[in-house]
C-alpha positions as CSV (number, residue, x, y, z in Angstrom):
1,X,0.2,0.1,0.0
2,X,1.4,3.5,-1.1
3,X,0.0,6.7,0.0
4,X,0.5,10.2,-0.9
5,X,0.9,13.8,0.1
6,X,1.0,17.0,-1.9
7,X,1.9,19.7,0.3
8,X,3.1,19.0,3.5
9,X,5.3,16.4,4.0
10,X,4.2,12.8,5.9
11,X,7.0,10.5,6.3
12,X,6.7,7.2,4.7
13,X,4.3,8.9,2.0
14,X,5.3,9.8,-1.5
15,X,4.7,13.3,-2.9
16,X,2.3,13.7,-5.7
17,X,0.8,16.4,-6.7
18,X,-2.4,15.1,-8.8
19,X,-2.9,17.6,-10.8
20,X,0.7,17.4,-12.8
21,X,0.0,14.7,-15.9
22,X,4.1,13.8,-15.9
23,X,3.7,13.1,-11.9
24,X,0.8,10.7,-12.2
25,X,2.3,9.0,-14.6
26,X,5.5,8.5,-13.3
27,X,3.9,7.5,-9.9
28,X,1.6,4.9,-11.6
29,X,4.2,3.4,-13.4
30,X,6.6,3.1,-10.4
31,X,3.7,1.7,-8.1
32,X,1.6,-0.2,-10.6
33,X,-1.4,0.3,-8.6
34,X,-4.3,-2.3,-8.4
35,X,-6.7,-0.1,-6.2
36,X,-6.8,3.8,-6.7
37,X,-8.1,5.8,-3.8
38,X,-8.6,9.6,-4.6
39,X,-9.2,11.2,-1.4
40,X,-7.8,14.8,-2.6
41,X,-8.9,17.8,-1.0
42,X,-8.3,21.8,-1.3
43,X,-6.5,23.8,1.6
44,X,-9.3,26.1,2.8
45,X,-12.3,23.6,1.7
46,X,-15.3,24.7,0.5
47,X,-14.6,28.6,1.3
48,X,-11.4,28.7,-0.5
49,X,-12.9,26.9,-3.7
50,X,-15.7,29.5,-3.6
51,X,-13.2,32.4,-3.7
52,X,-11.2,30.9,-6.4
53,X,-12.7,28.8,-9.0
54,X,-9.8,27.4,-10.6
55,X,-8.9,25.5,-7.0
56,X,-12.2,23.7,-7.4
57,X,-11.1,23.3,-10.8
58,X,-8.1,21.5,-10.3
59,X,-8.1,19.9,-7.1
60,X,-11.9,18.6,-7.1
61,X,-12.1,17.7,-10.7
62,X,-8.9,18.2,-12.9
63,X,-6.9,16.2,-10.3
64,X,-9.5,13.7,-10.0
65,X,-9.6,13.1,-13.7
66,X,-6.0,12.7,-14.4
67,X,-5.9,9.7,-11.4
68,X,-9.1,8.2,-12.7
69,X,-7.6,8.1,-16.5
70,X,-4.2,6.8,-14.9
71,X,-6.3,4.1,-13.4
72,X,-8.2,3.0,-16.3
73,X,-5.4,2.7,-18.7
74,X,-3.5,0.4,-16.1
75,X,-6.3,-1.8,-15.1
76,X,-6.7,-0.6,-11.6
77,X,-9.8,0.2,-9.4
78,X,-10.4,3.9,-9.3
79,X,-12.6,4.7,-6.0
80,X,-13.6,8.7,-5.6
81,X,-14.1,9.8,-2.2
82,X,-17.3,12.6,-3.2
83,X,-19.9,14.6,-0.5
84,X,-23.0,15.7,0.3
85,X,-22.3,18.9,-0.9
86,X,-23.6,17.7,-4.4
87,X,-27.2,18.3,-2.9
88,X,-29.0,21.9,-2.5
89,X,-29.5,20.5,1.6
90,X,-33.7,21.3,0.8
91,X,-34.9,17.5,1.8
92,X,-32.0,15.3,3.2
93,X,-31.2,13.1,3.8
94,X,-30.6,11.3,0.5
95,X,-30.1,8.2,-1.2
96,X,-27.9,7.4,-4.1
97,X,-31.2,7.9,-6.5
98,X,-31.7,11.0,-5.4
99,X,-30.9,14.0,-7.6
100,X,-28.2,16.3,-7.3
101,X,-28.1,19.9,-7.0
102,X,-24.8,21.1,-6.0
103,X,-24.9,24.9,-4.3
104,X,-21.4,25.3,-3.9
105,X,-18.1,25.3,-6.5
106,X,-16.8,22.3,-4.5
107,X,-19.6,20.5,-4.8
108,X,-20.3,21.3,-8.8
109,X,-16.6,19.9,-9.3
110,X,-17.3,16.9,-7.5
111,X,-20.3,16.2,-9.1
112,X,-18.7,16.5,-12.4
113,X,-15.9,14.5,-11.3
114,X,-18.6,11.9,-10.1
115,X,-20.1,11.7,-13.7
116,X,-16.8,11.5,-15.7
117,X,-15.8,8.4,-13.5
118,X,-19.1,6.6,-13.8
119,X,-19.2,7.3,-17.9
120,X,-15.3,6.6,-18.2
121,X,-13.6,4.2,-15.9
122,X,-14.5,0.5,-16.0
123,X,-16.1,-1.0,-12.4
124,X,-15.3,2.3,-10.6
125,X,-16.9,3.0,-7.2
126,X,-18.1,6.5,-5.6
127,X,-18.5,6.9,-2.0
128,X,-19.9,9.9,-1.0
129,X,-19.3,11.0,2.8
130,X,-20.0,13.5,5.3
131,X,-19.0,15.0,8.8
132,X,-15.9,13.2,8.9
133,X,-13.4,13.6,12.0
134,X,-11.1,11.4,13.9
135,X,-8.0,11.7,16.4
136,X,-5.1,12.9,14.4
137,X,-3.2,14.8,16.3
138,X,-0.1,14.9,13.6
139,X,-2.7,16.5,11.2
140,X,-2.0,20.0,9.8
141,X,-5.2,21.0,9.8
142,X,-7.3,19.7,12.9
143,X,-11.2,18.3,12.1
144,X,-14.4,19.6,13.4
145,X,-13.9,17.7,16.7
146,X,-10.4,18.1,17.3
147,X,-11.4,21.9,17.1
148,X,-13.9,21.7,19.4
149,X,-11.4,19.8,22.0
150,X,-8.9,22.4,21.6
151,X,-11.0,25.5,21.7
152,X,-13.2,24.1,24.9
153,X,-9.8,22.6,26.8
154,X,-8.5,26.6,26.1
155,X,-11.7,28.2,27.5
156,X,-12.4,29.3,24.0
157,X,-15.7,30.0,22.4
158,X,-16.8,28.1,19.6
159,X,-19.4,29.3,17.5
160,X,-21.3,26.2,15.6
161,X,-24.1,26.3,13.3
162,X,-27.5,24.8,14.4
163,X,-28.8,24.4,10.7
164,X,-25.8,22.6,9.3
165,X,-27.3,18.6,9.1
166,X,-25.5,15.5,8.2
167,X,-24.4,12.1,9.1
168,X,-21.1,12.4,11.7
169,X,-18.6,10.1,10.6
170,X,-15.6,8.5,12.3
171,X,-13.2,8.0,9.8
172,X,-11.4,4.5,11.2
173,X,-14.9,2.8,10.4
174,X,-15.2,4.7,7.2
175,X,-12.4,3.1,6.0
176,X,-13.0,0.0,7.4
177,X,-16.3,-0.2,5.5
178,X,-14.6,1.3,2.6
179,X,-12.3,-1.4,2.1
180,X,-14.7,-4.0,2.9
181,X,-16.6,-2.6,-0.1
182,X,-13.3,-2.9,-2.2
183,X,-12.8,-6.4,-1.2
184,X,-16.0,-7.2,-2.1
185,X,-15.9,-5.8,-5.7
186,X,-18.8,-3.1,-5.3
187,X,-18.9,-0.9,-7.9
188,X,-21.1,2.6,-8.8
189,X,-22.3,4.8,-6.3
190,X,-22.7,4.5,-2.0
191,X,-23.8,6.9,0.6
192,X,-21.2,5.6,3.3
193,X,-21.3,7.4,6.7
194,X,-21.8,7.4,10.2
195,X,-25.9,6.3,11.6
196,X,-26.2,9.7,13.9
197,X,-27.6,12.3,11.8
198,X,-27.8,15.4,13.5
199,X,-26.8,19.1,13.4
200,X,-23.3,20.3,14.0
201,X,-24.0,22.1,17.2
202,X,-26.2,18.9,18.6
203,X,-22.8,17.1,17.7
204,X,-20.9,19.2,19.9
205,X,-22.9,19.1,22.8
206,X,-22.7,15.7,22.6
207,X,-19.3,16.0,22.5
208,X,-18.9,18.3,25.5
209,X,-21.0,15.6,27.5
210,X,-19.3,13.2,26.3
211,X,-15.6,14.6,27.4
212,X,-16.9,16.7,30.6
213,X,-16.1,19.9,28.7
214,X,-18.0,23.5,29.1
215,X,-21.4,23.5,26.9
216,X,-21.4,27.2,27.7
217,X,-18.5,27.6,25.1
218,X,-20.7,26.3,22.2
219,X,-22.5,28.9,20.9
220,X,-25.2,28.1,18.5
221,X,-25.5,30.1,15.4
222,X,-27.1,30.2,12.0
223,X,-25.5,29.4,8.7
224,X,-26.1,32.8,7.5
225,X,-24.8,34.3,11.0
226,X,-21.1,32.8,10.1
227,X,-21.1,34.5,6.5
228,X,-19.2,31.5,5.3
229,X,-18.1,32.3,1.2
230,X,-19.1,28.6,0.2
231,X,-23.1,27.9,0.6
232,X,-23.6,24.7,2.2
233,X,-26.2,21.8,1.8
234,X,-28.2,22.4,5.2
235,X,-30.6,19.5,5.6
236,X,-28.3,17.1,3.7
237,X,-27.1,13.8,5.0
238,X,-27.8,10.5,3.8
239,X,-29.9,7.6,3.4
240,X,-27.3,4.2,4.4
241,X,-29.7,1.3,3.4
242,X,-27.7,0.5,0.5
243,X,-24.3,0.2,2.1
244,X,-25.7,-1.1,5.2
245,X,-27.3,-4.3,3.0
246,X,-23.9,-4.8,1.2
247,X,-21.7,-4.4,4.6
248,X,-20.9,-6.9,7.3
249,X,-18.9,-3.8,9.0
250,X,-21.4,-2.1,11.1
251,X,-21.7,1.7,10.7
252,X,-21.1,3.7,14.1
253,X,-23.1,5.8,16.0
254,X,-21.7,9.1,17.2
255,X,-22.0,7.7,20.7
256,X,-19.7,4.6,19.5
257,X,-17.7,6.8,17.6
258,X,-16.6,8.7,20.5
259,X,-15.9,5.8,22.7
260,X,-13.4,4.5,20.2
261,X,-11.6,7.7,19.5
262,X,-11.6,8.2,23.4
263,X,-9.6,5.0,24.0
264,X,-7.3,6.2,21.5
265,X,-6.6,9.4,22.9
266,X,-6.1,7.8,26.0
267,X,-3.0,5.3,24.5
268,X,0.5,6.5,25.2
269,X,2.4,8.4,22.3
């Protein structure tokens, strides 16, 4: 198994800018992969892509297309990690058969890549997920759960949207389920996430209760109050029936996910 990084060097991983054709070709020639998983993201996420459309095009369509084409050429299975940002958030939770209608440039680029992959890559697997978190202290950019823990323990107030709803997804559980889908030879489109669907504000309060933190430091606000550059699908998240029917790996609730995360936090470094 070979992992890659682009900007921030990670020991043991290979440097790859998937937006560069020559680099992609060289890595594929060296590694000769049987499975390619594209989880490329943009620094700054949705907001950065909204402010710089070229960033969304480069990182969320162009890079994925290059990887998908390279996988197709060498006969590797291509797996694309996508998002519920392909929906408008008017009527979630969504199933795989619901019509997409992205609001943001990131969501639009992700949907274009999904459509390209399904049309041009044999036996490809597209997996949409949302609200992903885990305990990763080595990460350069903390996920929502880690930001909350750090802010609360430092006594900092954190503004959290009450109206952004999705399925809270524990990364190790997602990874285990994804690997099972790959090993079982599944292809097409799947929604894969945790079983607890709630707002980010509810997620935050659940965490403060679980970890014995101060809920008074969590300030519930609307998405409009946050004035974020990139629009979010508000009532989003997933119906998970298709994935759960295909898997033996149980998809975890928020409580079970936090229990596992806590066990890893308590392990010595």
